DSSP file (Angstrom, degrees, kcal/mol; ACC not computed):
  #  RESIDUE AA STRUCTURE BP1 BP2  ACC     N-H-->O    O-->H-N    N-H-->O    O-->H-N    TCO  KAPPA ALPHA  PHI   PSI    X-CA   Y-CA   Z-CA
    1    1 A X              0   0    0      0, 0.0     2,-0.3     0, 0.0    84,-0.1   0.000 360.0 360.0 360.0 124.7   65.8  -63.4  -21.9
    2    2 A X    >>  -     0   0    0      1,-0.1     4,-1.4     4,-0.0     3,-0.7  -0.679 360.0-124.7 -92.1 152.7   65.0  -65.3  -18.7
    3    3 A X  H 3> S+     0   0    0     -2,-0.3     4,-2.3     1,-0.3     5,-0.2   0.847 112.8  63.1 -60.5 -34.1   64.1  -69.0  -18.7
    4    4 A X  H 3> S+     0   0    0      1,-0.2     4,-2.1     2,-0.2    -1,-0.3   0.838  99.0  53.9 -58.0 -36.6   60.9  -68.0  -16.9
    5    5 A X  H <> S+     0   0    0     -3,-0.7     4,-2.7     2,-0.2    -1,-0.2   0.937 109.0  47.2 -62.8 -47.5   59.9  -65.9  -19.9
    6    6 A X  H  X S+     0   0    0     -4,-1.4     4,-2.0     1,-0.2    -2,-0.2   0.905 111.6  51.9 -63.5 -40.9   60.2  -68.9  -22.2
    7    7 A X  H  X S+     0   0    0     -4,-2.3     4,-2.0     1,-0.2    -1,-0.2   0.855 109.2  48.9 -60.7 -36.9   58.3  -71.0  -19.8
    8    8 A X  H  X S+     0   0    0     -4,-2.1     4,-2.8     2,-0.2    -2,-0.2   0.907 108.8  53.8 -70.9 -38.1   55.5  -68.4  -19.8
    9    9 A X  H  X S+     0   0    0     -4,-2.7     4,-2.6     1,-0.2    72,-0.2   0.909 109.3  48.6 -58.3 -40.3   55.5  -68.4  -23.6
   10   10 A X  H  X S+     0   0    0     -4,-2.0     4,-1.9    70,-0.2    -1,-0.2   0.874 112.4  48.8 -72.5 -32.6   55.1  -72.2  -23.6
   11   11 A X  H  X S+     0   0    0     -4,-2.0     4,-2.3     2,-0.2    -2,-0.2   0.942 111.7  49.3 -64.8 -45.9   52.2  -71.8  -21.0
   12   12 A X  H  X S+     0   0    0     -4,-2.8     4,-2.6     1,-0.2    -2,-0.2   0.915 112.1  48.7 -63.4 -41.0   50.6  -69.1  -23.1
   13   13 A X  H  X S+     0   0    0     -4,-2.6     4,-2.1    64,-0.2    -1,-0.2   0.864 109.8  51.0 -69.3 -31.3   50.9  -71.4  -26.2
   14   14 A X  H  X S+     0   0    0     -4,-1.9     4,-1.9     2,-0.2    -1,-0.2   0.870 110.9  47.9 -68.1 -36.6   49.4  -74.3  -24.4
   15   15 A X  H  X S+     0   0    0     -4,-2.3     4,-2.2     2,-0.2     5,-0.2   0.955 112.6  50.1 -63.1 -52.3   46.4  -72.2  -23.3
   16   16 A X  H  X S+     0   0    0     -4,-2.6     4,-2.7     1,-0.2    -2,-0.2   0.869 108.1  53.1 -54.0 -41.9   46.0  -70.9  -26.8
   17   17 A X  H  X S+     0   0    0     -4,-2.1     4,-2.4     1,-0.2    -1,-0.2   0.902 108.7  49.7 -66.1 -39.4   46.2  -74.4  -28.2
   18   18 A X  H  X S+     0   0    0     -4,-1.9     4,-2.4     2,-0.2    -2,-0.2   0.917 111.2  48.7 -61.6 -42.3   43.4  -75.5  -25.8
   19   19 A X  H  X S+     0   0    0     -4,-2.2     4,-2.8     2,-0.2     5,-0.3   0.925 108.4  54.4 -65.2 -44.0   41.2  -72.5  -26.8
   20   20 A X  H  X S+     0   0    0     -4,-2.7     4,-2.1     1,-0.2    -1,-0.2   0.937 111.1  45.6 -57.4 -43.7   41.8  -73.4  -30.5
   21   21 A X  H  X S+     0   0    0     -4,-2.4     4,-2.9     2,-0.2     5,-0.2   0.919 109.6  54.0 -67.3 -37.2   40.6  -76.9  -29.9
   22   22 A X  H  X S+     0   0    0     -4,-2.4     4,-2.9     1,-0.2     5,-0.2   0.964 111.6  44.6 -58.5 -52.3   37.6  -75.8  -27.9
   23   23 A X  H  X S+     0   0    0     -4,-2.8     4,-2.0     1,-0.2    -1,-0.2   0.872 114.1  50.6 -69.3 -32.3   36.5  -73.5  -30.8
   24   24 A X  H  X S+     0   0    0     -4,-2.1     4,-2.3    -5,-0.3    -1,-0.2   0.908 112.4  46.3 -63.9 -39.4   37.2  -76.2  -33.3
   25   25 A X  H  X S+     0   0    0     -4,-2.9     4,-2.3     2,-0.2    -2,-0.2   0.898 111.3  51.8 -74.2 -35.0   35.1  -78.7  -31.4
   26   26 A X  H  X S+     0   0    0     -4,-2.9     4,-2.9    -5,-0.2    -1,-0.2   0.891 109.1  51.1 -59.8 -41.6   32.3  -76.2  -30.9
   27   27 A X  H  X S+     0   0    0     -4,-2.0     4,-2.6    -5,-0.2     6,-0.3   0.918 110.0  50.0 -63.3 -45.2   32.3  -75.7  -34.7
   28   28 A X  H  X>S+     0   0    0     -4,-2.3     4,-1.0     1,-0.2     5,-0.9   0.902 114.0  45.1 -58.1 -45.3   32.1  -79.4  -35.2
   29   29 A X  H  <5S+     0   0    0     -4,-2.3    -2,-0.2     3,-0.2    -1,-0.2   0.918 115.1  45.6 -69.0 -42.2   29.2  -79.7  -32.8
   30   30 A X  H  <5S+     0   0    0     -4,-2.9    -2,-0.2     1,-0.2    -1,-0.2   0.861 125.1  30.6 -70.1 -38.6   27.3  -76.7  -34.1
   31   31 A X  H  <5S-     0   0    0     -4,-2.6    -1,-0.2    -5,-0.2    -2,-0.2   0.405 100.3-128.7-100.2   2.8   27.6  -77.5  -37.8
   32   32 A X  T  <5 +     0   0    0     -4,-1.0     2,-0.2    -5,-0.2    -3,-0.2   0.889  54.2 155.4  51.7  45.8   27.8  -81.3  -37.3
   33   33 A X      < -     0   0    0     -5,-0.9    -1,-0.2    -6,-0.3    -2,-0.1  -0.661  43.3-109.3 -97.4 154.2   30.9  -81.4  -39.4
   34   34 A X        -     0   0    0     -2,-0.2    -1,-0.1     1,-0.1     3,-0.1  -0.376  40.7 -88.1 -80.3 168.2   33.4  -84.2  -39.1
   35   35 A X        -     0   0    0      1,-0.1    -1,-0.1    -2,-0.1     2,-0.0  -0.372  50.7 -99.1 -65.6 149.3   36.8  -83.8  -37.6
   36   36 A X        -     0   0    0      1,-0.1     4,-0.2    -3,-0.1    -1,-0.1  -0.389  19.4-155.3 -65.3 148.3   39.6  -82.7  -39.9
   37   37 A X  S  > S+     0   0    0      1,-0.1     4,-2.5     2,-0.1     5,-0.2   0.346  71.6  98.3-102.1   6.9   41.8  -85.4  -41.2
   38   38 A X  H  > S+     0   0    0      1,-0.2     4,-2.9     2,-0.2     5,-0.2   0.925  78.5  52.8 -61.8 -48.4   44.6  -82.9  -41.8
   39   39 A X  H  > S+     0   0    0      1,-0.2     4,-2.6     2,-0.2    -1,-0.2   0.910 112.1  44.8 -53.6 -42.5   46.5  -83.7  -38.6
   40   40 A X  H  > S+     0   0    0     -4,-0.2     4,-2.7     2,-0.2    -1,-0.2   0.902 113.5  51.0 -69.3 -37.5   46.6  -87.4  -39.3
   41   41 A X  H  X S+     0   0    0     -4,-2.5     4,-2.8     2,-0.2    -2,-0.2   0.906 108.4  52.3 -57.5 -42.5   47.6  -86.7  -42.9
   42   42 A X  H  X S+     0   0    0     -4,-2.9     4,-3.0     2,-0.2     5,-0.3   0.964 111.7  46.5 -58.9 -55.3   50.4  -84.4  -41.6
   43   43 A X  H  X S+     0   0    0     -4,-2.6     4,-3.2     1,-0.2     5,-0.2   0.935 111.7  51.2 -55.9 -48.2   51.7  -87.2  -39.4
   44   44 A X  H  X S+     0   0    0     -4,-2.7     4,-1.9     1,-0.2    -1,-0.2   0.913 112.7  44.9 -54.9 -46.9   51.4  -89.7  -42.2
   45   45 A X  H  X S+     0   0    0     -4,-2.8     4,-2.1     2,-0.2    -1,-0.2   0.911 114.7  48.7 -67.9 -39.9   53.4  -87.5  -44.5
   46   46 A X  H  X S+     0   0    0     -4,-3.0     4,-2.6     2,-0.2    -2,-0.2   0.919 110.4  51.3 -65.6 -43.2   56.1  -86.7  -41.8
   47   47 A X  H  <>S+     0   0    0     -4,-3.2     5,-3.1    -5,-0.3     4,-0.5   0.864 108.5  51.5 -63.3 -33.8   56.4  -90.3  -41.0
   48   48 A X  H ><5S+     0   0    0     -4,-1.9     3,-0.6    -5,-0.2    -1,-0.2   0.900 111.3  47.9 -67.0 -39.8   57.0  -91.1  -44.6
   49   49 A X  H 3<5S+     0   0    0     -4,-2.1    -2,-0.2     1,-0.2    -1,-0.2   0.906 115.7  43.8 -66.7 -39.7   59.7  -88.5  -44.9
   50   50 A X  T 3<5S-     0   0    0     -4,-2.6    -1,-0.2    -5,-0.1    -2,-0.2   0.474 110.2-123.1 -81.1  -2.3   61.4  -89.7  -41.8
   51   51 A X  T < 5 +     0   0    0     -3,-0.6     2,-0.5    -4,-0.5    -3,-0.2   0.906  57.9 152.6  56.8  47.0   61.0  -93.3  -42.8
   52   52 A X      < -     0   0    0     -5,-3.1     2,-0.7    -6,-0.1    -1,-0.2  -0.918  40.0-141.1-106.1 124.5   59.1  -94.1  -39.7
   53   53 A X        -     0   0    0     -2,-0.5     3,-0.1     1,-0.1    -5,-0.0  -0.748  14.8-173.5 -91.7 118.7   56.7  -97.1  -39.9
   54   54 A X        -     0   0    0     -2,-0.7     2,-0.2     1,-0.3     9,-0.2   0.455  42.5-122.0 -86.6  -1.6   53.5  -96.4  -37.9
   55   55 A X        -     0   0    0      4,-0.1    -1,-0.3     5,-0.1     2,-0.3  -0.635  32.5 -74.0  91.7-155.9   52.2  -99.9  -38.6
   56   56 A X  S >> S+     0   0    0     -2,-0.2     4,-0.9    -3,-0.1     3,-0.6  -0.922  77.5   1.7-141.9 163.6   48.9 -100.9  -40.3
   57   57 A X  H 3> S-     0   0    0     -2,-0.3     4,-2.0     1,-0.2     5,-0.2  -0.193 118.3 -10.3  63.5-148.4   45.2 -100.9  -39.6
   58   58 A X  H 3> S+     0   0    0      1,-0.2     4,-2.5     2,-0.2     5,-0.2   0.859 133.0  55.5 -55.6 -44.4   43.7  -99.7  -36.4
   59   59 A X  H <> S+     0   0    0     -3,-0.6     4,-2.3     1,-0.2    -1,-0.2   0.955 110.3  44.7 -57.7 -50.5   47.0  -99.3  -34.5
   60   60 A X  H  X S+     0   0    0     -4,-0.9     4,-2.5     1,-0.2    -1,-0.2   0.863 112.0  52.4 -59.6 -37.7   48.4  -97.0  -37.1
   61   61 A X  H  X S+     0   0    0     -4,-2.0     4,-2.0     1,-0.2    -1,-0.2   0.884 110.7  48.9 -66.7 -36.9   45.2  -95.0  -37.4
   62   62 A X  H  X S+     0   0    0     -4,-2.5     4,-2.1    -5,-0.2    -2,-0.2   0.879 110.9  49.0 -72.1 -35.6   45.3  -94.6  -33.6
   63   63 A X  H  X S+     0   0    0     -4,-2.3     4,-3.0    -5,-0.2     5,-0.3   0.921 111.4  50.5 -70.0 -40.3   49.0  -93.5  -33.6
   64   64 A X  H  X S+     0   0    0     -4,-2.5     4,-1.9     1,-0.2    -2,-0.2   0.863 112.1  47.9 -62.5 -37.8   48.2  -91.0  -36.5
   65   65 A X  H  X S+     0   0    0     -4,-2.0     4,-1.6     2,-0.2    -2,-0.2   0.912 116.2  42.3 -67.7 -46.1   45.3  -89.6  -34.4
   66   66 A X  H  X S+     0   0    0     -4,-2.1     4,-1.9     2,-0.2    -2,-0.2   0.919 117.5  45.7 -69.6 -46.9   47.3  -89.3  -31.2
   67   67 A X  H  X S+     0   0    0     -4,-3.0     4,-2.8    -5,-0.2     5,-0.3   0.901 106.9  59.4 -67.7 -38.2   50.4  -87.8  -33.0
   68   68 A X  H  X S+     0   0    0     -4,-1.9     4,-2.3    -5,-0.3    -1,-0.2   0.965 108.5  45.9 -57.5 -50.1   48.3  -85.4  -35.0
   69   69 A X  H  X S+     0   0    0     -4,-1.6     4,-2.2     1,-0.2    -1,-0.2   0.903 111.9  49.1 -60.1 -39.8   47.0  -83.9  -31.8
   70   70 A X  H  X S+     0   0    0     -4,-1.9     4,-2.7     2,-0.2    -1,-0.2   0.877 108.2  54.6 -68.8 -36.4   50.5  -83.7  -30.2
   71   71 A X  H  X S+     0   0    0     -4,-2.8     4,-2.7     2,-0.2     5,-0.2   0.930 108.8  50.3 -60.0 -43.3   51.9  -82.0  -33.4
   72   72 A X  H  X S+     0   0    0     -4,-2.3     4,-2.3    -5,-0.3    -2,-0.2   0.933 113.8  43.1 -63.7 -45.0   49.1  -79.4  -33.0
   73   73 A X  H  X S+     0   0    0     -4,-2.2     4,-2.5     2,-0.2     5,-0.3   0.880 112.8  52.9 -67.4 -38.3   50.0  -78.8  -29.4
   74   74 A X  H  X S+     0   0    0     -4,-2.7     4,-2.5     2,-0.2    -2,-0.2   0.919 110.1  48.0 -59.1 -44.5   53.7  -78.8  -30.2
   75   75 A X  H  X S+     0   0    0     -4,-2.7     4,-2.3     1,-0.2    -2,-0.2   0.933 113.7  48.9 -67.7 -44.3   53.2  -76.1  -33.0
   76   76 A X  H  X S+     0   0    0     -4,-2.3     4,-1.5    -5,-0.2    -2,-0.2   0.897 113.8  44.4 -63.5 -38.4   51.0  -74.0  -30.5
   77   77 A X  H  X S+     0   0    0     -4,-2.5     4,-2.4     2,-0.2   -64,-0.2   0.898 111.4  53.2 -70.5 -41.0   53.6  -74.2  -27.7
   78   78 A X  H  X S+     0   0    0     -4,-2.5     4,-2.9    -5,-0.3    -2,-0.2   0.913 107.9  52.1 -61.6 -42.3   56.4  -73.4  -30.1
   79   79 A X  H  X S+     0   0    0     -4,-2.3     4,-2.0     2,-0.2    -1,-0.2   0.873 108.3  51.8 -62.2 -40.1   54.5  -70.3  -31.3
   80   80 A X  H  X S+     0   0    0     -4,-1.5     4,-2.1     2,-0.2   -70,-0.2   0.923 111.1  46.2 -65.1 -44.6   54.2  -69.2  -27.6
   81   81 A X  H  X S+     0   0    0     -4,-2.4     4,-2.0   -72,-0.2    -2,-0.2   0.923 111.5  50.6 -69.2 -39.0   57.8  -69.5  -27.0
   82   82 A X  H  X S+     0   0    0     -4,-2.9     4,-1.9     1,-0.2    -1,-0.2   0.889 111.0  51.5 -60.6 -35.9   58.7  -67.7  -30.3
   83   83 A X  H  X S+     0   0    0     -4,-2.0     4,-3.2     2,-0.2     5,-0.2   0.875 105.5  54.9 -67.8 -37.3   56.3  -64.9  -29.1
   84   84 A X  H  X>S+     0   0    0     -4,-2.1     4,-1.4     2,-0.2     5,-0.8   0.903 107.9  49.0 -63.6 -40.4   58.1  -64.8  -25.8
   85   85 A X  H  <5S+     0   0    0     -4,-2.0    -2,-0.2     2,-0.2    -1,-0.2   0.917 113.9  47.1 -60.5 -44.9   61.4  -64.2  -27.7
   86   86 A X  H  <5S+     0   0    0     -4,-1.9    -2,-0.2     1,-0.2    -1,-0.2   0.908 113.7  45.3 -60.0 -48.3   59.7  -61.5  -29.7
   87   87 A X  H ><5S-     0   0    0     -4,-3.2     3,-1.4    -5,-0.1    -1,-0.2   0.698  95.0-145.8 -78.6 -17.4   58.1  -59.8  -26.7
   88   88 A X  T 3<5 -     0   0    0     -4,-1.4    -3,-0.1     1,-0.3    -4,-0.1   0.898  68.1 -52.0  49.7  50.4   61.5  -60.0  -24.7
   89   89 A X  T 3 <S+     0   0    0     -5,-0.8     2,-0.3     1,-0.2    -1,-0.3   0.485 111.2 118.1  80.1   2.6   59.6  -60.5  -21.4
   90   90 A X    <   -     0   0    0     -3,-1.4    -1,-0.2    -6,-0.2    63,-0.1  -0.796  69.4-104.4-112.5 149.8   57.3  -57.5  -21.7
   91   91 A X        -     0   0    0     -2,-0.3     2,-0.3    61,-0.3    -1,-0.1  -0.208  38.1-151.2 -53.9 155.8   53.5  -57.2  -21.9
   92   92 A X        -     0   0    0     52,-0.2     2,-0.1     0, 0.0    56,-0.1  -0.955  29.7 -86.3-131.9 152.5   52.2  -56.4  -25.4
   93   93 A X     >  -     0   0    0     -2,-0.3     4,-2.8     1,-0.1     3,-0.3  -0.394  42.8-128.9 -56.9 126.9   49.1  -54.5  -26.5
   94   94 A X  H  > S+     0   0    0      1,-0.2     4,-2.8     2,-0.2     5,-0.2   0.887 103.0  50.0 -51.2 -48.5   46.3  -57.2  -26.6
   95   95 A X  H  > S+     0   0    0      1,-0.2     4,-1.9     2,-0.2    -1,-0.2   0.909 115.8  42.7 -66.0 -37.2   45.0  -56.5  -30.2
   96   96 A X  H  > S+     0   0    0     -3,-0.3     4,-2.7     2,-0.2     5,-0.2   0.911 115.2  48.2 -68.6 -43.4   48.6  -56.6  -31.7
   97   97 A X  H  X S+     0   0    0     -4,-2.8     4,-2.9     1,-0.2     5,-0.3   0.905 110.6  52.8 -68.9 -38.2   49.6  -59.6  -29.7
   98   98 A X  H  X S+     0   0    0     -4,-2.8     4,-3.0    -5,-0.3     5,-0.3   0.954 112.6  44.6 -59.5 -48.8   46.4  -61.4  -30.7
   99   99 A X  H  X>S+     0   0    0     -4,-1.9     4,-2.5    -5,-0.2     5,-0.5   0.940 115.1  47.2 -62.2 -47.5   47.1  -60.7  -34.3
  100  100 A X  H  X5S+     0   0    0     -4,-2.7     4,-2.5     1,-0.2     5,-0.2   0.965 118.4  40.5 -59.2 -53.0   50.8  -61.8  -34.1
  101  101 A X  H  X5S+     0   0    0     -4,-2.9     4,-2.5    -5,-0.2     5,-0.3   0.939 118.9  45.4 -66.0 -43.3   50.1  -64.9  -32.2
  102  102 A X  H  X5S+     0   0    0     -4,-3.0     4,-2.1    -5,-0.3    -2,-0.2   0.971 118.7  40.1 -64.3 -52.2   47.0  -65.9  -34.2
  103  103 A X  H  X5S+     0   0    0     -4,-2.5     4,-2.6    -5,-0.3     5,-0.2   0.871 114.8  54.9 -64.1 -36.3   48.4  -65.2  -37.7
  104  104 A X  H  X<S+     0   0    0     -4,-2.5     4,-1.7    -5,-0.5    -2,-0.2   0.926 110.7  41.7 -65.7 -42.2   51.7  -66.7  -36.7
  105  105 A X  H  X S+     0   0    0     -4,-2.5     4,-2.4     2,-0.2     5,-0.3   0.841 115.6  52.7 -68.8 -34.0   50.3  -70.0  -35.5
  106  106 A X  H  X S+     0   0    0     -4,-2.1     4,-3.0    -5,-0.3     5,-0.4   0.922 109.6  47.9 -69.2 -38.3   48.0  -70.1  -38.6
  107  107 A X  H  X S+     0   0    0     -4,-2.6     4,-1.8     1,-0.2     5,-0.2   0.880 111.4  52.2 -65.7 -37.6   50.9  -69.4  -40.9
  108  108 A X  H  X S+     0   0    0     -4,-1.7     4,-1.3    -5,-0.2    -2,-0.2   0.926 117.3  36.1 -64.6 -47.1   52.8  -72.2  -39.2
  109  109 A X  H  X S+     0   0    0     -4,-2.4     4,-2.3     2,-0.2     5,-0.2   0.933 121.3  44.2 -77.4 -46.4   50.0  -74.8  -39.6
  110  110 A X  H  X S+     0   0    0     -4,-3.0     4,-1.8    -5,-0.3    11,-0.2   0.857 114.7  51.0 -68.0 -31.5   48.7  -73.7  -43.1
  111  111 A X  H  X S+     0   0    0     -4,-1.8     4,-2.6    -5,-0.4    -1,-0.2   0.870 109.0  52.1 -70.5 -33.3   52.3  -73.4  -44.4
  112  112 A X  H  X S+     0   0    0     -4,-1.3     4,-2.1    -5,-0.2    -2,-0.2   0.947 111.1  44.4 -68.3 -45.9   53.1  -76.8  -43.1
  113  113 A X  H  <>S+     0   0    0     -4,-2.3     5,-2.6     1,-0.2     6,-1.0   0.843 115.2  50.3 -67.3 -32.2   50.2  -78.5  -44.8
  114  114 A X  H ><5S+     0   0    0     -4,-1.8     3,-1.0    -5,-0.2    -1,-0.2   0.922 110.5  47.2 -65.6 -46.0   50.9  -76.6  -47.9
  115  115 A X  H 3<5S+     0   0    0     -4,-2.6    -2,-0.2     1,-0.2    -1,-0.2   0.845 112.6  51.6 -63.9 -33.6   54.6  -77.5  -48.0
  116  116 A X  T 3<5S-     0   0    0     -4,-2.1    -1,-0.2    -5,-0.2    -2,-0.2   0.531 112.9-120.1 -81.3  -6.5   53.6  -81.1  -47.4
  117  117 A X  T < 5S+     0   0    0     -3,-1.0    -3,-0.2    -4,-0.4    -2,-0.1   0.687  78.3 122.0  76.7  21.4   51.1  -81.1  -50.2
  118  118 A X  S   <S-     0   0    0     -5,-2.6     2,-0.3     1,-0.3    -4,-0.2   0.885  79.2  -4.5 -82.6 -40.7   48.2  -81.9  -48.0
  119  119 A X        -     0   0    0     -6,-1.0     2,-0.4    -9,-0.1    -1,-0.3  -0.960  54.9-140.9-146.2 163.6   46.1  -78.9  -48.8
  120  120 A X    >   -     0   0    0     -2,-0.3     3,-2.5    -3,-0.1     4,-0.3  -0.932   8.4-158.0-129.6 107.2   46.3  -75.7  -50.8
  121  121 A X  G >  S+     0   0    0     -2,-0.4     3,-1.5     1,-0.3    -1,-0.1   0.743  88.1  73.5 -56.5 -25.2   44.6  -72.7  -49.1
  122  122 A X  G 3  S+     0   0    0      1,-0.2    -1,-0.3    -3,-0.1    -3,-0.0   0.740  97.5  48.1 -63.7 -19.9   44.2  -71.0  -52.4
  123  123 A X  G <  S+     0   0    0     -3,-2.5    -1,-0.2     2,-0.0    -2,-0.2   0.446  86.7 119.8 -99.5   2.0   41.4  -73.5  -53.2
  124  124 A X    <   -     0   0    0     -3,-1.5     2,-0.1    -4,-0.3    -3,-0.0  -0.375  57.6-130.5 -75.3 148.2   39.5  -73.1  -50.0
  125  125 A X     >  -     0   0    0     -2,-0.1     4,-2.1     1,-0.1     5,-0.2  -0.348  32.2 -97.7 -82.2 171.1   36.0  -71.9  -49.8
  126  126 A X  H  > S+     0   0    0      1,-0.2     4,-2.4     2,-0.2     3,-0.2   0.930 125.9  51.4 -54.0 -52.1   34.7  -69.1  -47.5
  127  127 A X  H  > S+     0   0    0      1,-0.2     4,-2.4     2,-0.2    -1,-0.2   0.833 107.5  53.8 -60.1 -35.9   33.5  -71.7  -45.0
  128  128 A X  H  > S+     0   0    0      2,-0.2     4,-0.7     1,-0.2    -1,-0.2   0.895 110.5  46.7 -65.2 -38.0   36.9  -73.4  -45.0
  129  129 A X  H >X S+     0   0    0     -4,-2.1     4,-3.4    -3,-0.2     3,-0.6   0.901 110.8  51.1 -69.7 -41.5   38.6  -70.1  -44.2
  130  130 A X  H 3X S+     0   0    0     -4,-2.4     4,-2.4     1,-0.2     5,-0.3   0.945 108.3  52.2 -62.5 -47.8   36.2  -69.3  -41.5
  131  131 A X  H 3< S+     0   0    0     -4,-2.4     4,-0.3     1,-0.2    -1,-0.2   0.691 117.7  40.1 -63.4 -14.8   36.8  -72.7  -39.9
  132  132 A X  H <X S+     0   0    0     -4,-0.7     4,-1.3    -3,-0.6    -2,-0.2   0.833 116.0  46.6 -92.2 -46.0   40.5  -72.0  -40.0
  133  133 A X  H  X S+     0   0    0     -4,-3.4     4,-2.4     2,-0.2     5,-0.2   0.898 106.3  56.5 -69.7 -44.7   40.6  -68.3  -39.0
  134  134 A X  H  X S+     0   0    0     -4,-2.4     4,-2.0    -5,-0.3    -1,-0.2   0.934 109.6  42.1 -58.2 -52.3   38.3  -68.5  -36.0
  135  135 A X  H  > S+     0   0    0     -4,-0.3     4,-2.3    -5,-0.3    -1,-0.2   0.881 114.1  52.6 -65.0 -34.0   40.1  -71.1  -34.0
  136  136 A X  H  X S+     0   0    0     -4,-1.3     4,-2.6     1,-0.2    -1,-0.2   0.906 110.0  48.9 -69.2 -34.4   43.5  -69.5  -34.8
  137  137 A X  H  X S+     0   0    0     -4,-2.4     4,-2.7     2,-0.2    -1,-0.2   0.867 109.8  52.8 -73.3 -30.9   42.2  -66.1  -33.6
  138  138 A X  H  X S+     0   0    0     -4,-2.0     4,-2.4    -5,-0.2     5,-0.3   0.895 108.9  48.6 -61.5 -41.1   41.0  -67.8  -30.5
  139  139 A X  H  X S+     0   0    0     -4,-2.3     4,-2.7     2,-0.2     5,-0.3   0.946 112.0  49.2 -61.3 -48.3   44.4  -69.2  -30.0
  140  140 A X  H  X S+     0   0    0     -4,-2.6     4,-2.6     1,-0.2     5,-0.3   0.942 112.7  47.2 -60.1 -48.2   45.9  -65.7  -30.5
  141  141 A X  H  X S+     0   0    0     -4,-2.7     4,-2.4     1,-0.2    -1,-0.2   0.922 117.2  40.3 -63.5 -43.8   43.5  -64.0  -28.0
  142  142 A X  H  X S+     0   0    0     -4,-2.4     4,-1.9     2,-0.2    -1,-0.2   0.851 116.0  49.8 -79.1 -29.9   43.9  -66.4  -25.2
  143  143 A X  H  X S+     0   0    0     -4,-2.7     4,-2.2    -5,-0.3    -2,-0.2   0.909 115.1  46.0 -70.5 -39.3   47.7  -66.9  -25.7
  144  144 A X  H  X S+     0   0    0     -4,-2.6     4,-2.8    -5,-0.3     5,-0.2   0.931 112.4  48.8 -67.2 -45.3   48.1  -63.1  -25.7
  145  145 A X  H  X S+     0   0    0     -4,-2.4     4,-2.0    -5,-0.3    -1,-0.2   0.889 113.7  48.2 -64.9 -36.2   45.9  -62.6  -22.7
  146  146 A X  H  X S+     0   0    0     -4,-1.9     4,-1.9     2,-0.2    -1,-0.2   0.911 110.1  51.1 -60.2 -47.8   47.8  -65.4  -20.8
  147  147 A X  H  X S+     0   0    0     -4,-2.2     4,-0.6     1,-0.2     3,-0.3   0.952 113.8  44.3 -59.6 -52.0   51.1  -63.9  -21.8
  148  148 A X  H >< S+     0   0    0     -4,-2.8     3,-0.8     1,-0.2    -1,-0.2   0.850 110.5  54.4 -63.8 -34.4   50.1  -60.5  -20.5
  149  149 A X  H 3< S+     0   0    0     -4,-2.0    -1,-0.2     1,-0.2    -2,-0.2   0.811 107.5  51.4 -69.7 -30.4   48.5  -62.0  -17.3
  150  150 A X  H 3< S+     0   0    0     -4,-1.9     2,-0.3    -3,-0.3    -1,-0.2   0.596  97.4  84.6 -85.0  -6.3   51.8  -63.7  -16.5
  151  151 A X  S << S-     0   0    0     -3,-0.8     2,-0.3    -4,-0.6   -61,-0.1  -0.718  81.9-123.2 -90.7 141.7   53.8  -60.5  -16.9
  152  152 A X        -     0   0    0     -2,-0.3   -61,-0.3     1,-0.1     5,-0.1  -0.604  41.2 -90.2 -77.4 147.3   54.1  -58.1  -14.1
  153  153 A X    >>  -     0   0    0     -2,-0.3     3,-1.4     1,-0.1     4,-0.7  -0.267  37.6-115.7 -51.4 141.3   52.8  -54.5  -14.8
  154  154 A X  G >4 S+     0   0    0      1,-0.3     3,-1.1     2,-0.2    -1,-0.1   0.839 112.3  58.3 -50.2 -41.7   55.6  -52.3  -16.1
  155  155 A X  G 34 S+     0   0    0      1,-0.2    -1,-0.3     3,-0.0    -2,-0.1   0.832 109.8  44.9 -61.5 -32.1   55.6  -50.0  -13.1
  156  156 A X  G <4 S+     0   0    0     -3,-1.4    -1,-0.2     2,-0.0    -2,-0.2   0.452  89.5 106.7 -97.6   1.2   56.3  -52.9  -10.8
  157  157 A X    <<        0   0    0     -3,-1.1    -6,-0.0    -4,-0.7    -4,-0.0  -0.458 360.0 360.0 -72.6 150.4   59.1  -54.6  -12.9
  158  158 A X              0   0    0     -2,-0.1    -1,-0.1     0, 0.0    -4,-0.0   0.301 360.0 360.0-125.4 360.0   62.6  -54.2  -11.7
């Protein structure tokens, strides 16, 4: 495994995270739904576990908001690096890579919020699942396409 492959995985994960956010924001705009409070709740729960005081009032809310977004990007980038380890530097079939990356990052995020007691996906409605699946599949598709674009075609690899 070359360091460049890990960097490419991180790049693919960052591109996927951007696509996930774009799809989420489009959903918010089209359905006039509010932003999810899950990232802030995750940060609040993690801060409590780590015994980190985020402060109170508006400053604490601002920290939770900023850190919530950073945690999301961190998970997306980590998933891209994990995929790079799995792919071992090689291009992957786009449908398979989309599914692996999309469901992988979805399992990471949904598993985290379930383990932290923030939400229980077993209680979600159809609209909740669509709001969760669509951005994660956008992540998977764009991260997979980016990964493959950063790989040289097999015939030219040495």
